[in-house]
C-alpha positions, 0 to 999 in steps of 0.5 A: 536523519540523526542515526540512519542517514547521510543527508546532514552530512551531505547538505552541511547540517548537524542534525544529531545536535536537534532535540527531538522537541526541536523538530515538534516545533518545526513540524508545527510550523510547517502544518500551520502553512499546509495550504499555502505549501501544498499548493506550491509543491503541486505547481511547481511539479506541475510546471516541473514535468509539465503533465496535463490534468486528465482526472483526480482521485482519491485515495484514503489510508487509515493509521492509528496514534497511541500516547496521553493525547485527547483523543476526541480531539480527533481520533475515533475508536474503530476497526484497523488492519493491526486489530488495535480497536484500543487505539483511536484512528485518523485516516490521511485523504488525499486528493491525487492528480492522475500523475499521481502527485498531491493536490490537497489533503486532509486529516480526519477522525476514524474509518472510512467504513460508513458512507456518512464518513465518505460524504463527510471527507469527499465533501470537504475534499471538493471544498479547497480553501480561498487561498487556492482558488486562482490556481483551480481557475486553470484547470481544465474543463475536463478536471472540474467533473466530479473526481473519480474516486478510486478505493481498495476492498477495504473501502468500497462496501455497498453502502459507500458504491450505493453513495457514489452513485446517487451522487453521481460520482465517477469510481473505480474500485476493488470489487468484492465478490468472490467469483473471480472469471477470466478469458485468455481469448478476452484479455489484453496485456497491459505491461509487461516486466523482464519477471512478470505480465499483466492482462486485463479485460473488460466487461459489462454488466448490464443490471448494474450499468457497470464494467467489470475489470477482470485483471490476471497478474503472472507475479500475483499467481504465485503469490496466491499459489503459494499461499494456498500451497503452504494452507493446504500443506498444513491441512494436510499434514494434521488431517493424516496425523488425525487419521494414523492415531485412529490406529494409535494407542491413547489418540482420538477414535470416537467417531463423534469426537474425530466430527468435530477435531475435523470440523475445529480443522476446517475452521482453523484452515478456512482458505485451503478446506474449502477447496477438499471433500474430507470422508470420516468412514465409521466402523459399524460395530462401535461408535469409533471412527477407522479411516478418514480420506480427502480429495481435492475438488474443484470450486469454480465458484470462489476467489481461489478458482483462478489465482492471481485474478482479481476483478476491479469495479467502475462506472467508468464506461467508455475507458479501455483497459490499459487506462483503468488498469493504471488508474487502479495501479496509481492507488496501490502503488500509492499504498506501497510508498505509504508502507514503507514510510511507515517504517522509515519515519515512524507512520505507525505508530504514533506516539504523541503528547500533544493533539495537533502533533499528530496531524503535523507528523502525517503532513512530514509524511505527505511531504515525504511522498512529494519527495518519492514521487518526484524521484520515481516520476523521474526514473519512469521517464527513463523506463525504470519502474523500480518501487520504492522499496526496491530502489532503496534495496538497489540504493544499499550498499554506497556508504560515507566511509572514513578511512585512518592512516598514519603518515611519515612524521607519526599524525594521524590522517582522516580521509572521509569519503563516499564508496564507489558506486556500483552498476545498478547505482550508476544507473539510477543515478545518471537517470536522475542526473546526479554525481555518482559520488555524492559528497565531497572528501574531507581530509583533516588531520589529527 
């Protein structure tokens, strides 16, 4: 707000004079009224947009914090995506409605790798505070069922899924199975954009009484193929270098050593190596390797056999592919927004000296998500489905500038105004019903 945003100028508040301590104090006050704020925001959003409460889902995302606050009061050490095992983890658990608006949230210590941790979180989120009971009376009968738990592959361990099954929860999770199949003849189109197409088809698994949804994204296929090609090129280049050295003085030639070196290359390029058949030829009269050859092999039992394909598993057997896929993408949309907010709001890593301020910091991020989701919800109603990070790029370029000029009487005139919006920005402003030129024109003489 002080260095990268024009918000203070637009609303007439001087953020530059605000101290960091003052902002911390505000976060303390906001977090004290967390439940009332969440309840008010959700009811207001429901009033504004008139969405129906159909299903509820959870998302759980973890972050780590640093500083001199007492770790044992909040965080537990564990594995994070950044491999920061030296930093305690905290997990923000959310209950969302079917339109993606947050209903309740809670912060827990540690990650969600064990069923006992997942049980603690879900049980706690299923017990709203007494102050929100009146609002819950307005919930539909369907919404009073146990919520649909939506989780990504990192959390969807077999133990966690078995716990959900044993406790009769509805769930939609990313499957961890390596094999990816896809039948284009059975697939239906669930999304089409100007740049990519997503197709999906269902398959009922009698043994587990689950439905598997195989999804193919043309955009994801390009990404997967690009990554695979990059690793394959590096792997082949190292194999070629090793093979060329067999006929060069001072290079590796002993057969056993060459075999060992190839093994290390396979370990280094695991993703690419499993798709190759490598032969090391040996000279019968010596202990030297004479040639290394390789060829690509077809491996149908692999996650790389169908690039761009991912699998979901669910016990919501009566829903069609489109509804299931859209429910899952609410999770991916949420994760994408939070990734953006983590950099913009400094969510990760979190540096604090007082433990409670970690919770306040995370809650401010959640309030920011309310704003982001409201904006994107209104844009989607007008046919704009752009991601939050891309929206920021679209809006980048319109700034507040000051033109300085000298009058005839020798005085210096300053004119402060917004630059003219470009066509891509006008489309967004019109969809949101906001002025094309934010902020007033300010003119003053010196």
